C-alpha positions as CSV (number, residue, x, y, z in Angstrom):
1,M,-27.0,-1.4,1.5
2,V,-23.9,-3.0,2.9
3,E,-22.9,-1.7,6.4
4,I,-19.3,-0.5,6.4
5,K,-17.3,-0.2,9.6
6,F,-13.9,1.3,10.1
7,H,-11.6,1.7,13.0
8,N,-11.3,5.5,13.2
9,T,-7.9,6.5,14.4
10,A,-9.3,9.9,15.5
11,T,-11.8,8.3,17.9
12,R,-9.9,5.1,18.6
13,S,-13.1,3.1,18.0
14,K,-14.8,1.1,15.4
15,E,-17.6,3.0,13.8
16,V,-20.3,2.6,11.2
17,F,-19.3,4.6,8.1
18,T,-21.9,7.2,7.1
19,P,-20.7,9.4,4.2
20,I,-21.3,13.1,4.1
21,D,-22.9,12.7,0.7
22,P,-23.6,9.2,-0.6
23,D,-23.5,10.5,-4.1
24,N,-20.0,11.7,-3.7
25,V,-17.9,9.7,-1.2
26,R,-14.6,11.4,-0.9
27,M,-11.2,10.0,0.2
28,Y,-7.7,11.5,0.4
29,V,-4.5,9.4,0.8
30,C,-1.0,10.8,1.2
31,G,1.1,9.8,-1.9
32,P,4.8,9.5,-2.5
33,T,7.7,12.0,-2.7
34,V,8.9,11.1,-6.2
35,Y,12.7,11.0,-6.2
36,D,13.4,7.2,-6.5
37,R,11.8,3.8,-6.9
38,A,9.0,2.9,-4.5
39,H,10.2,0.4,-1.9
40,L,8.0,-2.5,-0.7
41,G,6.8,-0.5,2.4
42,N,5.6,2.3,0.1
43,A,3.4,-0.1,-1.7
44,R,1.5,-1.3,1.4
45,P,-0.8,1.8,1.7
46,V,-1.4,1.8,-2.0
47,V,-2.8,-1.8,-1.8
48,V,-4.7,-1.1,1.4
49,F,-6.5,2.0,0.1
50,D,-7.0,0.5,-3.3
51,V,-9.0,-2.3,-1.6
52,L,-11.0,0.5,0.2
53,Y,-11.5,2.3,-3.1
54,R,-12.9,-0.9,-4.6
55,L,-15.2,-1.4,-1.7
56,L,-16.6,2.1,-1.9
57,R,-17.1,1.7,-5.6
58,E,-18.9,-1.6,-5.1
59,V,-21.2,-0.2,-2.5
60,Y,-21.9,3.4,-3.7
61,G,-21.2,3.0,-7.4
62,P,-18.0,3.8,-9.4
63,N,-19.3,7.3,-10.4
64,H,-20.0,8.2,-6.8
65,V,-16.5,7.9,-5.3
66,T,-13.7,10.5,-5.5
67,Y,-10.3,9.2,-4.6
68,V,-7.4,11.7,-4.4
69,R,-3.7,10.6,-3.9
70,N,-1.0,13.3,-4.4
71,F,2.5,13.4,-5.6
72,T,5.1,15.6,-3.7
73,D,7.3,16.8,-6.6
74,V,9.3,19.5,-4.8
75,D,11.4,18.4,-1.8
76,D,15.0,18.4,-0.5
77,K,15.5,14.7,-1.5
78,I,14.4,15.5,-5.1
79,I,16.8,18.5,-5.3
80,E,19.6,16.3,-3.9
81,R,18.9,13.6,-6.5
82,A,18.8,16.1,-9.4
83,N,22.1,17.6,-8.3
84,R,23.7,14.2,-7.9
85,D,22.5,13.0,-11.3
86,G,23.1,16.3,-13.1
87,K,19.4,16.4,-14.3
88,E,16.7,18.9,-14.2
89,I,14.2,18.5,-11.4
90,D,11.3,18.1,-13.8
91,Q,13.1,15.3,-15.5
92,I,13.6,13.5,-12.2
93,T,10.0,13.8,-11.0
94,S,8.5,12.9,-14.4
95,E,10.6,9.8,-14.6
96,T,10.1,8.6,-11.0
97,T,6.3,9.4,-11.1
98,Q,5.9,7.1,-14.1
99,W,8.0,4.4,-12.3
100,Y,5.6,4.6,-9.4
101,L,2.5,4.4,-11.6
102,D,3.9,1.5,-13.5
103,D,4.9,-0.4,-10.4
104,M,1.6,0.2,-8.6
105,A,-0.3,-0.9,-11.7
106,A,1.6,-4.1,-11.6
107,L,0.2,-4.7,-8.1
108,G,-3.3,-4.4,-9.5
109,A,-4.0,-0.9,-8.1
110,L,-6.6,1.2,-9.8
111,E,-5.5,4.8,-10.6
112,P,-7.2,7.3,-8.2
113,T,-9.8,9.8,-9.5
114,A,-7.2,12.6,-9.2
115,M,-3.4,12.5,-8.7
116,P,-2.4,16.2,-8.2
117,R,1.2,17.3,-8.0
118,A,2.3,19.8,-5.4
119,T,3.8,22.1,-7.9
120,Q,0.4,22.5,-9.6
121,H,-1.1,23.9,-6.5
122,I,1.5,26.5,-5.2
123,D,-1.0,29.4,-5.6
124,D,-3.6,27.5,-3.5
125,M,-1.0,27.0,-0.8
126,V,0.0,30.7,-0.8
127,T,-3.7,31.6,-0.5
128,M,-4.2,29.2,2.4
129,I,-1.0,30.5,4.2
130,E,-2.2,34.1,3.8
131,G,-5.5,33.2,5.4
132,L,-3.7,31.5,8.4
133,I,-1.6,34.6,8.9
134,D,-4.6,36.9,8.8
135,S,-6.5,34.7,11.4
136,G,-3.5,34.7,13.7
137,H,-2.6,31.0,13.3
138,A,0.6,31.6,11.5
139,Y,3.4,34.2,11.4
140,A,6.2,35.3,9.0
141,A,9.8,35.4,10.2
142,E,13.0,35.7,8.3
143,G,11.6,34.7,5.0
144,H,9.7,31.8,6.6
145,V,6.1,31.4,7.5
146,L,5.4,29.1,10.5
147,F,2.2,27.7,11.9
148,A,1.7,28.7,15.6
149,V,0.9,25.3,17.2
150,D,-0.3,26.9,20.5
151,S,-3.1,28.7,18.5
152,Y,-4.8,25.3,18.0
153,D,-6.1,23.7,21.2
154,D,-6.6,20.2,19.8
155,Y,-3.1,19.8,18.5
156,G,-1.9,16.2,19.3
157,K,-5.5,14.8,19.6
158,L,-5.1,12.4,16.6
159,S,-2.0,10.8,17.9
160,G,-2.9,11.1,21.5
161,R,0.2,13.0,22.5
162,S,0.6,16.1,24.5
163,V,2.8,18.9,23.0
164,D,5.4,18.3,25.8
165,D,5.6,14.6,24.9
166,M,5.9,15.5,21.2
167,I,8.8,17.9,21.9
168,A,10.5,15.2,24.0
169,G,10.1,12.4,21.5
170,A,10.5,14.2,18.2
171,R,13.4,15.7,16.3
172,V,12.2,19.3,16.5
173,E,14.0,21.8,14.4
174,V,15.5,24.4,16.6
175,A,15.5,27.8,14.9
176,P,15.8,31.4,16.3
177,Y,12.9,32.6,14.3
178,K,10.4,30.1,15.9
179,R,8.2,31.4,18.7
180,N,7.6,27.8,19.9
181,P,9.8,24.7,19.2
182,M,6.8,22.8,17.8
183,D,5.9,25.5,15.3
184,F,6.2,24.0,11.8
185,V,7.1,25.5,8.4
186,L,4.4,26.5,5.9
187,W,6.8,28.4,3.6
188,K,10.6,28.6,3.4
189,P,13.0,30.6,1.3
190,A,14.6,29.0,-1.7
191,R,18.4,28.9,-1.8
192,D,20.3,29.8,-5.0
193,G,19.8,27.2,-7.7
194,E,16.7,25.7,-6.0
195,P,13.2,25.8,-7.4
196,G,11.2,28.6,-6.0
197,W,8.0,30.6,-6.5
198,D,7.3,34.3,-5.7
199,S,5.2,34.9,-2.6
200,P,4.4,37.8,-0.2
201,W,7.3,36.5,1.9
202,G,9.9,36.3,-0.8
203,R,10.9,33.7,-3.3
204,G,10.6,30.2,-1.8
205,R,8.6,27.0,-1.7
206,P,6.0,25.4,0.5
207,G,6.6,23.2,3.5
208,W,5.6,19.5,3.2
209,H,2.5,19.6,5.4
210,I,0.6,22.5,3.7
211,E,0.7,20.6,0.4
212,C,-1.9,18.0,1.4
213,S,-4.2,20.6,3.1
214,A,-4.3,22.8,0.0
215,M,-4.7,19.9,-2.5
216,S,-7.4,18.1,-0.4
217,Y,-9.3,21.4,0.0
218,G,-9.1,22.2,-3.7
219,L,-10.3,18.8,-4.9
220,L,-12.5,17.5,-2.0
221,G,-13.6,20.6,-0.1
222,E,-13.4,21.8,3.5
223,S,-14.8,18.5,4.8
224,F,-14.6,15.1,3.3
225,D,-15.1,11.5,4.4
226,I,-11.8,9.6,4.7
227,H,-8.1,10.4,5.1
228,G,-5.7,7.5,4.9
229,G,-2.0,6.8,5.1
230,G,0.7,4.9,6.9
231,N,0.8,5.2,10.7
232,D,4.3,6.7,10.3
233,L,2.6,9.8,9.0
234,M,0.2,10.2,12.0
235,F,2.7,12.6,13.6
236,P,3.7,15.1,12.6
237,H,2.3,15.1,9.1
238,H,-1.4,14.3,9.8
239,E,-1.4,16.3,13.0
240,N,-0.2,19.3,11.1
241,E,-2.6,18.8,8.3
242,I,-5.5,18.8,10.8
243,A,-4.3,21.9,12.6
244,Q,-3.7,24.0,9.5
245,S,-6.9,22.8,7.7
246,K,-9.2,23.3,10.6
247,C,-7.8,26.7,11.4
248,A,-7.9,27.8,7.7
249,H,-11.6,26.7,7.5
250,A,-13.2,27.5,10.8
251,G,-16.1,25.2,11.6
252,A,-15.2,22.6,9.0
253,G,-14.5,19.0,10.0
254,F,-11.6,18.3,7.5
255,A,-11.6,14.5,7.5
256,N,-14.3,12.6,9.3
257,V,-12.5,9.2,9.4
258,W,-8.8,8.6,9.7
259,L,-7.4,5.2,8.7
260,H,-3.7,4.2,9.2
261,N,-2.0,1.1,8.0
262,E,0.8,-0.5,10.0
263,M,4.4,-0.8,8.8
264,L,6.1,-3.6,6.8
265,Q,8.9,-5.9,7.9
266,V,11.0,-8.4,5.9
267,E,11.6,-11.8,7.5
268,G,10.7,-10.4,10.9
269,K,13.0,-7.4,10.8
270,K,12.6,-3.8,9.9
271,M,13.5,-3.2,6.3
272,S,16.8,-1.3,6.0
273,K,19.7,-1.1,3.6
274,S,22.1,-1.8,6.4
275,L,20.5,-5.2,7.1
276,G,20.6,-6.0,3.4
277,N,16.8,-6.6,3.3
278,F,15.8,-3.5,1.5
279,F,14.2,-3.8,-1.9
280,T,11.9,-2.0,-4.2
281,V,8.7,-3.2,-5.9
282,H,10.6,-3.0,-9.1
283,D,13.3,-5.3,-7.7
284,L,10.8,-8.0,-7.0
285,L,9.1,-7.6,-10.4
286,E,12.5,-7.8,-12.1
287,Q,13.2,-11.0,-10.1
288,G,10.1,-12.6,-11.6
289,V,7.8,-12.2,-8.7
290,P,4.4,-11.3,-10.3
291,G,2.6,-8.2,-8.9
292,E,-0.4,-10.3,-8.2
293,V,1.6,-12.4,-5.8
294,I,2.9,-9.4,-4.0
295,R,-0.6,-8.1,-3.6
296,F,-1.9,-11.4,-2.3
297,V,0.8,-11.5,0.3
298,F,-0.1,-8.0,1.4
299,L,-3.8,-8.9,1.7
300,G,-3.0,-11.9,3.9
301,T,-2.4,-9.5,6.9
302,H,-4.9,-7.1,8.3
303,Y,-3.9,-3.5,7.5
304,R,-3.8,-2.5,11.2
305,K,-1.2,-5.2,11.9
306,P,2.5,-5.2,11.0
307,M,3.0,-7.1,7.8
308,D,6.0,-9.5,7.5
309,W,7.1,-10.2,3.9
310,T,8.8,-13.6,3.8
311,E,10.0,-16.0,1.1
312,K,7.7,-18.7,2.5
313,K,4.6,-16.4,2.1
314,R,5.7,-15.6,-1.4
315,E,6.0,-19.3,-2.4
316,E,2.6,-20.1,-0.7
317,A,1.0,-17.2,-2.6
318,E,2.4,-18.4,-5.9
319,A,1.1,-21.9,-5.2
320,T,-2.4,-20.8,-4.2
321,L,-2.8,-18.4,-7.2
322,G,-1.4,-20.9,-9.6
323,K,-3.9,-23.5,-8.3
324,W,-6.9,-21.1,-8.5
325,H,-6.0,-19.8,-11.9
326,R,-5.7,-23.3,-13.3
327,M,-9.3,-23.8,-12.1
328,R,-10.4,-20.8,-14.2
329,G,-10.9,-22.7,-17.5
330,S,-13.6,-21.0,-19.6
331,N,-15.5,-19.7,-16.6
332,K,-16.3,-16.0,-16.3
333,P,-16.3,-14.0,-13.0
334,G,-19.7,-14.1,-11.3
335,A,-21.2,-11.6,-8.9
336,V,-18.9,-10.6,-6.0
337,P,-19.8,-13.1,-3.2
338,K,-21.6,-11.3,-0.3
339,A,-19.3,-12.9,2.2
340,I,-16.3,-11.3,0.6
341,V,-17.9,-7.8,0.5
342,D,-19.0,-8.2,4.1
343,A,-15.4,-9.2,5.2
344,V,-13.9,-6.2,3.5
345,A,-16.7,-3.9,4.8
346,N,-15.7,-5.0,8.3
347,D,-12.7,-2.7,8.7
348,L,-11.0,-4.0,5.5
349,N,-10.6,-7.6,6.8
350,T,-8.8,-8.9,3.8
351,P,-7.5,-12.1,5.6
352,E,-11.1,-13.1,6.1
353,A,-11.9,-12.3,2.5
354,I,-9.0,-14.6,1.4
355,S,-10.4,-17.4,3.7
356,V,-13.7,-17.1,1.8
357,L,-11.8,-17.5,-1.5
358,H,-10.3,-20.7,-0.2
359,K,-13.8,-22.0,0.7
360,L,-15.2,-21.1,-2.7
361,A,-12.3,-23.0,-4.4
362,N,-12.8,-26.0,-2.2
363,I,-16.5,-26.3,-3.1
364,G,-15.9,-25.7,-6.7
365,D,-17.7,-22.3,-7.0
366,I,-15.5,-21.1,-9.8
367,E,-17.6,-18.1,-10.8
368,G,-17.8,-16.9,-7.2
369,L,-14.0,-17.4,-6.8
370,L,-13.3,-15.4,-9.9
371,G,-15.8,-12.7,-8.8
372,G,-14.0,-12.4,-5.5
373,L,-10.6,-12.3,-7.1
374,D,-11.8,-9.6,-9.4
375,F,-13.1,-7.5,-6.5
376,L,-9.9,-7.8,-4.5
377,G,-7.8,-6.7,-7.5
378,L,-6.4,-10.2,-8.1
379,K,-8.1,-11.0,-11.4
380,T,-5.3,-9.8,-13.7
381,I,-3.1,-12.7,-14.7
382,D,-1.4,-13.1,-18.0
383,T,0.5,-15.9,-19.8
384,E,3.8,-14.5,-18.5
385,M,2.7,-14.9,-14.9
386,L,1.5,-18.4,-15.5
387,D,4.7,-19.3,-17.2
388,L,6.7,-17.9,-14.2
389,I,4.6,-19.9,-11.7
390,R,4.9,-23.1,-13.8
391,E,8.6,-22.5,-14.2
392,G,9.0,-22.3,-10.5
393,E,6.8,-25.4,-9.9
394,Q,8.6,-27.4,-12.5
395,E,12.0,-26.5,-11.1
396,R,10.9,-27.8,-7.7
397,L,9.3,-30.9,-9.1
398,S,12.5,-31.7,-11.1
399,E,14.5,-31.5,-7.8
400,L,12.0,-34.0,-6.2
401,E,12.1,-36.3,-9.3
402,A,15.9,-36.6,-8.8
403,K,15.5,-37.2,-5.1
404,L,12.8,-39.8,-5.6
405,T,14.9,-41.5,-8.3
406,Q,17.8,-41.8,-5.8
407,L,15.6,-43.3,-3.2
408,R,14.2,-45.8,-5.7
409,I,17.7,-46.9,-6.8
410,G,18.7,-47.4,-3.1
411,A,15.5,-49.3,-2.4
412,M,16.1,-51.6,-5.3
413,N,19.4,-52.6,-3.7
414,T,18.1,-52.9,-0.1
415,K,14.6,-54.1,-0.9
416,D,13.3,-51.5,1.6
417,Y,10.8,-49.3,-0.2
418,S,9.5,-47.5,2.9
419,Q,11.1,-44.1,2.1
420,V,9.9,-44.3,-1.5
421,D,6.4,-45.0,-0.4
422,A,6.5,-42.2,2.2
423,M,7.6,-39.7,-0.4
424,K,5.1,-40.9,-2.9
425,S,2.3,-40.4,-0.3
426,A,3.5,-36.9,0.5
427,L,3.6,-36.0,-3.2
428,I,0.1,-37.3,-3.9
429,A,-1.1,-35.4,-0.8
430,A,0.3,-32.3,-2.4
431,G,-1.7,-32.9,-5.6
432,V,1.2,-34.4,-7.6
433,E,0.7,-37.3,-9.9
434,V,3.6,-39.8,-9.6
435,R,4.4,-41.7,-12.8
436,M,6.9,-44.5,-12.4
437,S,8.2,-46.7,-15.2
438,K,11.4,-48.5,-16.3
439,A,12.4,-45.3,-18.1
440,G,12.3,-43.2,-14.9
441,I,10.1,-41.1,-12.7
442,E,7.9,-38.2,-13.8
443,L,6.1,-35.8,-11.4
444,V,3.1,-34.0,-12.9
445,P,1.1,-31.3,-11.0
446,G,-2.6,-32.3,-10.8
447,A,-5.8,-30.3,-10.3
448,G,-5.3,-30.1,-6.6
449,F,-1.6,-29.2,-6.7
450,D,-0.4,-27.2,-3.7
451,R,3.3,-26.2,-3.9
452,A,3.3,-25.2,-0.2
453,K,2.8,-28.9,0.8
454,L,6.1,-29.7,-0.9
455,E,8.0,-27.9,1.9
456,G,10.2,-30.3,3.8
457,L,10.3,-32.9,1.1
């Protein structure tokens, strides 16, 4: 069997992965709060953990992997959106959940085994909170229930912070009903007009952190194999999940392995609306960027490194995928090459897996190339995507045809064809066939066409 290794955030070391039960490998990943379109940064963990899901399915078998990713469908932002748009909350969450599923499917992401919604598990949350109160790990105060952080000695172990450091570096909600500034909300009262559920502490709704603990317990049990998410969730969300879950189920391990992906930038800067570089997955898809191209750019950076989305990377991805898919012909995907599985099994090293794809393309192993693309979630390509790639290629080639035509006209006057010859050589090196006649110049992409090599011409 393939040996899988992960960098476990909890131990800060790379470890061989040994599932609790090889017949039921279990993974939980924090999902979105559904109040708007998913931005590009939201999509990175989806792609990262989709690759992991595919790896586990390849190694242990599709029927032996359970992948849970939740939807938070009750939250202040959702309530604000519903009030702003004059819509019912259910209408907002139903619409935005479908947007999310459609956009992630466009990126080639498989749907998880289960996608629970927080509002479907309110009773489970109430039961867990009652247990935490009974065991002395939580307390009720003024309609709220709070987790007592000082009742759990290992609080802060995941992120490597002391409680004092966390208080100093975090925006801690100051409230008179808290015994400790770091205590966090498990249940809070619902204001008039807000969604709420009856509970022993009055009508209210759950805090954010308890949702994932209740849903992971209900679907995966007290202990499971892998918990994933963006590193922005490490504190406080994941710290709080660990604390309340381990205290609710004494002696259980909760998640054995913690995986965190780094954040996304755009052209070297943090994505933000104020900088004008904020966009959603849907924005890119609407602009004609195929989902496969977005996924390919993501996979080009290791998940534990910051990823920089750039226009150059997008263009290079389109050129590479266009070239590979033109090589497809009538070939069918073969077995997934061992070198690709081994690369992904080595802490999800997708850049190494992509380098293997390049090697397979260069040696003409089309079946291996297609098998690797399939495994990495890059197999889906339709006529529309090919048309978009070809349209972009043809637009660029038309620009170069005009430029080469002007150089040729100038050379006919000066008798100096050095610039014409230099440009022809560069085009041929990029896999472009240069056809010159009295009627004009035509540039045709050949089998080895590489749009990236046209940069600078």
